[in-house]
Biopython code that builds the backbone (N, CA, C, O; Angstrom):
import numpy as np
from Bio.PDB.StructureBuilder import StructureBuilder

atoms = [
    (1, "MET", "N", (-0.556, -0.045, 15.548)),
    (1, "MET", "CA", (-1.426, -0.956, 14.822)),
    (1, "MET", "C", (-2.018, -0.237, 13.608)),
    (1, "MET", "O", (-2.312, 0.958, 13.653)),
    (2, "THR", "N", (-2.182, -0.982, 12.544)),
    (2, "THR", "CA", (-2.798, -0.474, 11.324)),
    (2, "THR", "C", (-4.062, -1.272, 11.053)),
    (2, "THR", "O", (-4.081, -2.492, 11.212)),
    (3, "ILE", "N", (-5.118, -0.576, 10.643)),
    (3, "ILE", "CA", (-6.361, -1.258, 10.286)),
    (3, "ILE", "C", (-6.560, -1.125, 8.785)),
    (3, "ILE", "O", (-6.483, -0.027, 8.232)),
    (4, "ILE", "N", (-6.818, -2.257, 8.129)),
    (4, "ILE", "CA", (-7.091, -2.254, 6.696)),
    (4, "ILE", "C", (-8.484, -2.835, 6.454)),
    (4, "ILE", "O", (-9.005, -3.604, 7.262)),
    (5, "SER", "N", (-9.063, -2.452, 5.334)),
    (5, "SER", "CA", (-10.347, -3.008, 4.909)),
    (5, "SER", "C", (-10.160, -3.670, 3.557)),
    (5, "SER", "O", (-9.476, -3.140, 2.681)),
    (6, "VAL", "N", (-10.770, -4.829, 3.397)),
    (6, "VAL", "CA", (-10.729, -5.541, 2.117)),
    (6, "VAL", "C", (-12.154, -5.875, 1.707)),
    (6, "VAL", "O", (-13.017, -6.126, 2.547)),
    (7, "ARG", "N", (-12.383, -5.874, 0.397)),
    (7, "ARG", "CA", (-13.697, -6.214, -0.133)),
    (7, "ARG", "C", (-13.523, -6.958, -1.456)),
    (7, "ARG", "O", (-12.579, -6.727, -2.211)),
    (8, "SER", "N", (-14.468, -7.858, -1.702)),
    (8, "SER", "CA", (-14.450, -8.602, -2.953)),
    (8, "SER", "C", (-15.884, -8.932, -3.350)),
    (8, "SER", "O", (-16.714, -9.257, -2.501)),
    (9, "THR", "N", (-16.166, -8.845, -4.646)),
    (9, "THR", "CA", (-17.458, -9.278, -5.183)),
    (9, "THR", "C", (-17.175, -10.202, -6.351)),
    (9, "THR", "O", (-16.436, -9.851, -7.271)),
    (10, "LEU", "N", (-17.765, -11.378, -6.307)),
    (10, "LEU", "CA", (-17.627, -12.370, -7.381)),
    (10, "LEU", "C", (-19.014, -12.662, -7.929)),
    (10, "LEU", "O", (-19.967, -12.824, -7.167)),
    (11, "GLN", "N", (-19.126, -12.730, -9.246)),
    (11, "GLN", "CA", (-20.415, -12.983, -9.879)),
    (11, "GLN", "C", (-20.274, -14.191, -10.805)),
    (11, "GLN", "O", (-19.380, -14.239, -11.649)),
    (12, "TYR", "N", (-21.169, -15.161, -10.634)),
    (12, "TYR", "CA", (-21.137, -16.392, -11.428)),
    (12, "TYR", "C", (-22.473, -16.599, -12.106)),
    (12, "TYR", "O", (-23.525, -16.284, -11.551)),
    (13, "GLN", "N", (-22.420, -17.133, -13.312)),
    (13, "GLN", "CA", (-23.614, -17.553, -14.048)),
    (13, "GLN", "C", (-23.414, -19.025, -14.367)),
    (13, "GLN", "O", (-22.493, -19.375, -15.104)),
    (14, "VAL", "N", (-24.271, -19.903, -13.818)),
    (14, "VAL", "CA", (-24.117, -21.334, -14.069)),
    (14, "VAL", "C", (-25.357, -21.860, -14.789)),
    (14, "VAL", "O", (-26.467, -21.367, -14.587)),
    (15, "GLU", "N", (-25.145, -22.866, -15.630)),
    (15, "GLU", "CA", (-26.221, -23.441, -16.442)),
    (15, "GLU", "C", (-26.850, -24.676, -15.807)),
    (15, "GLU", "O", (-28.011, -24.991, -16.071)),
    (16, "THR", "N", (-26.088, -25.372, -14.972)),
    (16, "THR", "CA", (-26.581, -26.594, -14.320)),
    (16, "THR", "C", (-26.227, -26.511, -12.838)),
    (16, "THR", "O", (-25.373, -25.706, -12.466)),
    (17, "PRO", "N", (-26.855, -27.318, -11.978)),
    (17, "PRO", "CA", (-26.469, -27.314, -10.560)),
    (17, "PRO", "C", (-24.960, -27.535, -10.438)),
    (17, "PRO", "O", (-24.400, -28.432, -11.068)),
    (18, "THR", "N", (-24.314, -26.705, -9.619)),
    (18, "THR", "CA", (-22.854, -26.671, -9.558)),
    (18, "THR", "C", (-22.370, -26.578, -8.119)),
    (18, "THR", "O", (-22.932, -25.832, -7.317)),
    (19, "THR", "N", (-21.332, -27.330, -7.793)),
    (19, "THR", "CA", (-20.657, -27.184, -6.510)),
    (19, "THR", "C", (-19.464, -26.272, -6.717)),
    (19, "THR", "O", (-18.640, -26.510, -7.600)),
    (20, "LEU", "N", (-19.367, -25.226, -5.905)),
    (20, "LEU", "CA", (-18.291, -24.246, -6.024)),
    (20, "LEU", "C", (-17.536, -24.203, -4.705)),
    (20, "LEU", "O", (-18.147, -24.140, -3.638)),
    (21, "LEU", "N", (-16.219, -24.236, -4.772)),
    (21, "LEU", "CA", (-15.364, -24.149, -3.594)),
    (21, "LEU", "C", (-14.649, -22.803, -3.650)),
    (21, "LEU", "O", (-13.898, -22.537, -4.589)),
    (22, "VAL", "N", (-14.882, -21.946, -2.637)),
    (22, "VAL", "CA", (-14.282, -20.606, -2.639)),
    (22, "VAL", "C", (-13.466, -20.387, -1.368)),
    (22, "VAL", "O", (-13.755, -20.941, -0.308)),
    (23, "ASN", "N", (-12.433, -19.553, -1.521)),
    (23, "ASN", "CA", (-11.593, -19.156, -0.395)),
    (23, "ASN", "C", (-11.389, -17.653, -0.520)),
    (23, "ASN", "O", (-10.439, -17.195, -1.156)),
    (24, "VAL", "N", (-12.291, -16.888, 0.093)),
    (24, "VAL", "CA", (-12.222, -15.431, -0.027)),
    (24, "VAL", "C", (-12.053, -14.751, 1.327)),
    (24, "VAL", "O", (-12.184, -13.530, 1.414)),
    (25, "ALA", "N", (-11.770, -15.499, 2.371)),
    (25, "ALA", "CA", (-11.625, -14.936, 3.712)),
    (25, "ALA", "C", (-10.182, -14.549, 3.998)),
    (25, "ALA", "O", (-9.249, -15.153, 3.469)),
    (26, "VAL", "N", (-10.008, -13.524, 4.850)),
    (26, "VAL", "CA", (-8.649, -13.150, 5.260)),
    (26, "VAL", "C", (-8.071, -14.262, 6.130)),
    (26, "VAL", "O", (-8.805, -14.989, 6.800)),
    (27, "ALA", "N", (-6.763, -14.380, 6.109)),
    (27, "ALA", "CA", (-6.081, -15.406, 6.898)),
    (27, "ALA", "C", (-6.097, -15.042, 8.378)),
    (27, "ALA", "O", (-6.021, -13.871, 8.747)),
    (28, "SER", "N", (-6.196, -16.044, 9.195)),
    (28, "SER", "CA", (-6.077, -15.855, 10.641)),
    (28, "SER", "C", (-4.639, -16.167, 11.029)),
    (28, "SER", "O", (-4.182, -17.303, 10.902)),
    (29, "THR", "N", (-3.929, -15.144, 11.503)),
    (29, "THR", "CA", (-2.527, -15.334, 11.872)),
    (29, "THR", "C", (-2.270, -14.665, 13.217)),
    (29, "THR", "O", (-3.087, -13.864, 13.673)),
    (30, "PRO", "N", (-1.151, -14.979, 13.857)),
    (30, "PRO", "CA", (-0.816, -14.316, 15.114)),
    (30, "PRO", "C", (-0.544, -12.816, 14.943)),
    (30, "PRO", "O", (-0.505, -12.083, 15.932)),
    (31, "HIS", "N", (-0.353, -12.346, 13.691)),
    (31, "HIS", "CA", (0.032, -10.962, 13.447)),
    (31, "HIS", "C", (-1.110, -10.094, 12.921)),
    (31, "HIS", "O", (-0.911, -8.923, 12.597)),
    (32, "GLN", "N", (-2.299, -10.673, 12.839)),
    (32, "GLN", "CA", (-3.441, -9.861, 12.447)),
    (32, "GLN", "C", (-4.700, -10.384, 13.114)),
    (32, "GLN", "O", (-4.840, -11.576, 13.387)),
    (33, "ARG", "N", (-5.620, -9.442, 13.371)),
    (33, "ARG", "CA", (-6.853, -9.780, 14.067)),
    (33, "ARG", "C", (-8.027, -9.259, 13.247)),
    (33, "ARG", "O", (-8.062, -8.088, 12.871)),
    (34, "VAL", "N", (-8.989, -10.141, 12.974)),
    (34, "VAL", "CA", (-10.174, -9.752, 12.221)),
    (34, "VAL", "C", (-11.108, -8.999, 13.161)),
    (34, "VAL", "O", (-11.563, -9.545, 14.166)),
    (35, "LEU", "N", (-11.391, -7.738, 12.825)),
    (35, "LEU", "CA", (-12.275, -6.916, 13.644)),
    (35, "LEU", "C", (-13.732, -7.087, 13.240)),
    (35, "LEU", "O", (-14.625, -7.113, 14.087)),
    (36, "HIS", "N", (-13.957, -7.203, 11.940)),
    (36, "HIS", "CA", (-15.309, -7.366, 11.398)),
    (36, "HIS", "C", (-15.186, -8.136, 10.096)),
    (36, "HIS", "O", (-14.240, -7.953, 9.330)),
    (37, "GLU", "N", (-16.161, -9.000, 9.861)),
    (37, "GLU", "CA", (-16.124, -9.814, 8.655)),
    (37, "GLU", "C", (-17.549, -10.110, 8.216)),
    (37, "GLU", "O", (-18.425, -10.353, 9.046)),
    (38, "ARG", "N", (-17.776, -10.087, 6.890)),
    (38, "ARG", "CA", (-19.109, -10.397, 6.369)),
    (38, "ARG", "C", (-18.966, -11.161, 5.057)),
    (38, "ARG", "O", (-18.229, -10.749, 4.160)),
    (39, "PHE", "N", (-19.685, -12.286, 4.957)),
    (39, "PHE", "CA", (-19.693, -13.137, 3.769)),
    (39, "PHE", "C", (-21.154, -13.365, 3.411)),
    (39, "PHE", "O", (-21.907, -13.910, 4.218)),
    (40, "THR", "N", (-21.570, -12.955, 2.205)),
    (40, "THR", "CA", (-22.960, -13.158, 1.794)),
    (40, "THR", "C", (-23.011, -13.768, 0.404)),
    (40, "THR", "O", (-22.152, -13.520, -0.442)),
    (41, "VAL", "N", (-24.030, -14.563, 0.197)),
    (41, "VAL", "CA", (-24.273, -15.179, -1.104)),
    (41, "VAL", "C", (-25.715, -14.877, -1.477)),
    (41, "VAL", "O", (-26.632, -15.096, -0.685)),
    (42, "THR", "N", (-25.911, -14.361, -2.716)),
    (42, "THR", "CA", (-27.242, -14.049, -3.220)),
    (42, "THR", "C", (-27.440, -14.770, -4.542)),
    (42, "THR", "O", (-26.641, -14.584, -5.460)),
    (43, "PRO", "N", (-28.486, -15.596, -4.671)),
    (43, "PRO", "CA", (-29.470, -15.924, -3.655)),
    (43, "PRO", "C", (-28.847, -16.803, -2.571)),
    (43, "PRO", "O", (-27.761, -17.356, -2.750)),
    (44, "VAL", "N", (-29.545, -16.921, -1.455)),
    (44, "VAL", "CA", (-29.069, -17.757, -0.355)),
    (44, "VAL", "C", (-28.987, -19.205, -0.847)),
    (44, "VAL", "O", (-29.936, -19.724, -1.435)),
    (45, "VAL", "N", (-27.841, -19.848, -0.600)),
    (45, "VAL", "CA", (-27.620, -21.242, -1.006)),
    (45, "VAL", "C", (-27.037, -22.021, 0.171)),
    (45, "VAL", "O", (-26.635, -21.431, 1.174)),
    (46, "ALA", "N", (-26.993, -23.337, 0.047)),
    (46, "ALA", "CA", (-26.381, -24.173, 1.081)),
    (46, "ALA", "C", (-24.886, -23.878, 1.142)),
    (46, "ALA", "O", (-24.209, -23.889, 0.114)),
    (47, "GLU", "N", (-24.362, -23.612, 2.353)),
    (47, "GLU", "CA", (-22.940, -23.327, 2.579)),
    (47, "GLU", "C", (-22.372, -24.341, 3.563)),
    (47, "GLU", "O", (-22.998, -24.650, 4.577)),
    (48, "THR", "N", (-21.175, -24.860, 3.259)),
    (48, "THR", "CA", (-20.481, -25.754, 4.175)),
    (48, "THR", "C", (-19.079, -25.224, 4.396)),
    (48, "THR", "O", (-18.277, -25.232, 3.462)),
    (49, "PRO", "N", (-18.740, -24.748, 5.632)),
    (49, "PRO", "CA", (-17.368, -24.304, 5.896)),
    (49, "PRO", "C", (-16.413, -25.489, 5.888)),
    (49, "PRO", "O", (-16.730, -26.558, 6.409)),
    (50, "LEU", "N", (-15.232, -25.289, 5.288)),
    (50, "LEU", "CA", (-14.236, -26.355, 5.171)),
    (50, "LEU", "C", (-12.851, -25.821, 5.535)),
    (50, "LEU", "O", (-12.108, -25.425, 4.637)),
    (51, "PRO", "N", (-12.471, -25.794, 6.824)),
    (51, "PRO", "CA", (-11.103, -25.384, 7.171)),
    (51, "PRO", "C", (-10.119, -26.432, 6.656)),
    (51, "PRO", "O", (-10.332, -27.632, 6.832)),
    (52, "VAL", "N", (-9.036, -25.971, 6.016)),
    (52, "VAL", "CA", (-8.098, -26.882, 5.353)),
    (52, "VAL", "C", (-6.670, -26.595, 5.808)),
    (52, "VAL", "O", (-6.274, -25.438, 5.942)),
    (53, "GLY", "N", (-5.908, -27.651, 6.041)),
    (53, "GLY", "CA", (-4.478, -27.540, 6.315)),
    (53, "GLY", "C", (-4.145, -27.027, 7.700)),
    (53, "GLY", "O", (-5.021, -26.679, 8.491)),
    (54, "GLU", "N", (-2.838, -26.991, 7.971)),
    (54, "GLU", "CA", (-2.345, -26.512, 9.267)),
    (54, "GLU", "C", (-2.736, -25.072, 9.535)),
    (54, "GLU", "O", (-3.018, -24.694, 10.672)),
    (55, "GLU", "N", (-2.751, -24.266, 8.469)),
    (55, "GLU", "CA", (-3.095, -22.854, 8.623)),
    (55, "GLU", "C", (-4.594, -22.646, 8.782)),
    (55, "GLU", "O", (-5.048, -21.532, 9.044)),
    (56, "ARG", "N", (-5.364, -23.721, 8.622)),
    (56, "ARG", "CA", (-6.825, -23.658, 8.744)),
    (56, "ARG", "C", (-7.408, -22.659, 7.755)),
    (56, "ARG", "O", (-8.286, -21.871, 8.106)),
    (57, "ASN", "N", (-6.909, -22.694, 6.496)),
    (57, "ASN", "CA", (-7.483, -21.852, 5.447)),
    (57, "ASN", "C", (-8.984, -22.087, 5.398)),
    (57, "ASN", "O", (-9.446, -23.222, 5.508)),
    (58, "ARG", "N", (-9.742, -21.011, 5.233)),
    (58, "ARG", "CA", (-11.195, -21.090, 5.353)),
    (58, "ARG", "C", (-11.879, -21.132, 3.990)),
    (58, "ARG", "O", (-12.195, -20.096, 3.405)),
    (59, "PHE", "N", (-12.095, -22.327, 3.506)),
    (59, "PHE", "CA", (-12.845, -22.533, 2.275)),
    (59, "PHE", "C", (-14.322, -22.688, 2.623)),
    (59, "PHE", "O", (-14.669, -23.065, 3.742)),
    (60, "VAL", "N", (-15.187, -22.393, 1.651)),
    (60, "VAL", "CA", (-16.622, -22.620, 1.805)),
    (60, "VAL", "C", (-17.099, -23.328, 0.549)),
    (60, "VAL", "O", (-16.799, -22.908, -0.568)),
    (61, "ARG", "N", (-17.849, -24.412, 0.747)),
    (61, "ARG", "CA", (-18.454, -25.115, -0.390)),
    (61, "ARG", "C", (-19.869, -24.584, -0.560)),
    (61, "ARG", "O", (-20.653, -24.551, 0.388)),
    (62, "LEU", "N", (-20.184, -24.168, -1.790)),
    (62, "LEU", "CA", (-21.507, -23.642, -2.114)),
    (62, "LEU", "C", (-22.176, -24.548, -3.137)),
    (62, "LEU", "O", (-21.532, -25.015, -4.077)),
    (63, "LEU", "N", (-23.450, -24.792, -2.955)),
    (63, "LEU", "CA", (-24.216, -25.590, -3.906)),
    (63, "LEU", "C", (-25.103, -24.632, -4.690)),
    (63, "LEU", "O", (-26.128, -24.173, -4.187)),
    (64, "LEU", "N", (-24.701, -24.328, -5.940)),
    (64, "LEU", "CA", (-25.384, -23.336, -6.760)),
    (64, "LEU", "C", (-26.425, -23.984, -7.661)),
    (64, "LEU", "O", (-26.222, -25.076, -8.191)),
    (65, "GLU", "N", (-27.539, -23.288, -7.822)),
    (65, "GLU", "CA", (-28.569, -23.689, -8.773)),
    (65, "GLU", "C", (-28.358, -22.882, -10.057)),
    (65, "GLU", "O", (-27.673, -21.859, -10.029)),
    (66, "PRO", "N", (-28.933, -23.320, -11.180)),
    (66, "PRO", "CA", (-28.779, -22.565, -12.422)),
    (66, "PRO", "C", (-29.223, -21.107, -12.249)),
    (66, "PRO", "O", (-30.203, -20.808, -11.567)),
    (67, "GLY", "N", (-28.468, -20.222, -12.888)),
    (67, "GLY", "CA", (-28.758, -18.796, -12.807)),
    (67, "GLY", "C", (-27.561, -18.037, -12.272)),
    (67, "GLY", "O", (-26.446, -18.558, -12.229)),
    (68, "GLU", "N", (-27.804, -16.791, -11.863)),
    (68, "GLU", "CA", (-26.738, -15.921, -11.378)),
    (68, "GLU", "C", (-26.584, -16.037, -9.861)),
    (68, "GLU", "O", (-27.568, -16.099, -9.124)),
    (69, "THR", "N", (-25.330, -16.065, -9.416)),
    (69, "THR", "CA", (-25.007, -16.053, -7.989)),
    (69, "THR", "C", (-23.967, -14.965, -7.759)),
    (69, "THR", "O", (-22.998, -14.848, -8.509)),
    (70, "ILE", "N", (-24.180, -14.168, -6.708)),
    (70, "ILE", "CA", (-23.223, -13.121, -6.355)),
    (70, "ILE", "C", (-22.691, -13.397, -4.960)),
    (70, "ILE", "O", (-23.460, -13.596, -4.019)),
    (71, "ILE", "N", (-21.364, -13.409, -4.832)),
    (71, "ILE", "CA", (-20.691, -13.646, -3.553)),
    (71, "ILE", "C", (-20.002, -12.343, -3.161)),
    (71, "ILE", "O", (-19.236, -11.773, -3.938)),
    (72, "ARG", "N", (-20.287, -11.882, -1.945)),
    (72, "ARG", "CA", (-19.649, -10.658, -1.446)),
    (72, "ARG", "C", (-18.918, -10.970, -0.145)),
    (72, "ARG", "O", (-19.414, -11.701, 0.712)),
    (73, "TYR", "N", (-17.717, -10.391, -0.024)),
    (73, "TYR", "CA", (-16.929, -10.561, 1.194)),
    (73, "TYR", "C", (-16.318, -9.222, 1.559)),
    (73, "TYR", "O", (-15.855, -8.477, 0.695)),
    (74, "GLY", "N", (-16.324, -8.926, 2.846)),
    (74, "GLY", "CA", (-15.671, -7.724, 3.339)),
    (74, "GLY", "C", (-15.134, -7.970, 4.727)),
    (74, "GLY", "O", (-15.717, -8.733, 5.497)),
    (75, "ALA", "N", (-14.025, -7.329, 5.054)),
    (75, "ALA", "CA", (-13.433, -7.485, 6.383)),
    (75, "ALA", "C", (-12.616, -6.256, 6.744)),
    (75, "ALA", "O", (-12.063, -5.571, 5.883)),
    (76, "SER", "N", (-12.557, -6.000, 8.045)),
    (76, "SER", "CA", (-11.627, -5.027, 8.611)),
    (76, "SER", "C", (-10.662, -5.812, 9.477)),
    (76, "SER", "O", (-11.070, -6.631, 10.300)),
    (77, "VAL", "N", (-9.369, -5.550, 9.280)),
    (77, "VAL", "CA", (-8.331, -6.341, 9.934)),
    (77, "VAL", "C", (-7.325, -5.411, 10.597)),
    (77, "VAL", "O", (-6.884, -4.429, 10.000)),
    (78, "GLU", "N", (-6.969, -5.727, 11.828)),
    (78, "GLU", "CA", (-5.935, -4.988, 12.539)),
    (78, "GLU", "C", (-4.616, -5.720, 12.378)),
    (78, "GLU", "O", (-4.505, -6.898, 12.719)),
    (79, "LEU", "N", (-3.609, -5.013, 11.853)),
    (79, "LEU", "CA", (-2.286, -5.605, 11.613)),
    (79, "LEU", "C", (-1.321, -5.199, 12.715)),
    (79, "LEU", "O", (-1.301, -4.049, 13.154)),
    (80, "GLU", "N", (-0.526, -6.161, 13.153)),
    (80, "GLU", "CA", (0.509, -5.902, 14.157)),
    (80, "GLU", "C", (1.797, -5.580, 13.415)),
    (80, "GLU", "O", (2.196, -6.318, 12.514)),
    (81, "HIS", "N", (2.447, -4.488, 13.785)),
    (81, "HIS", "CA", (3.707, -4.105, 13.153)),
    (81, "HIS", "C", (4.877, -4.871, 13.773)),
    (81, "HIS", "O", (4.912, -5.112, 14.980)),
    (82, "HIS", "N", (5.826, -5.244, 12.925)),
    (82, "HIS", "CA", (7.050, -5.907, 13.373)),
    (82, "HIS", "C", (8.196, -4.905, 13.267)),
    (82, "HIS", "O", (8.282, -4.154, 12.296)),
    (83, "THR", "N", (9.065, -4.897, 14.254)),
    (83, "THR", "CA", (10.226, -4.009, 14.189)),
    (83, "THR", "C", (11.505, -4.807, 14.246)),
    (83, "THR", "O", (12.593, -4.233, 14.203)),
]
sb = StructureBuilder()
sb.init_structure("model")
sb.init_model(0)
sb.init_chain("A")
sb.init_seg("    ")
for serial, (resi, resn, name, xyz) in enumerate(atoms, 1):
    if name == "N":
        sb.init_residue(resn, " ", resi, " ")
    sb.init_atom(name, np.array(xyz, "f"), 0.0, 1.0, " ", f" {name:<3s}", serial, name[0])
structure = sb.get_structure()
């Protein structure tokens, strides 16, 4: 098994109230297992999880107010090797 870490930081500046749809989570598959995951939004805003499609892609709808918003995501994932 191999363990990988992924991280992402997104920074937005909006002028008016804005709905943002983001997909920054690792995929859930039979060949990988999420060991640890963290998703934060600064400042704290309303979040609505939206699983989409057969693969259950994990989107999140955020309701942003004017100003700066920072989205951070990090995960550790265990990968299964195929031979």
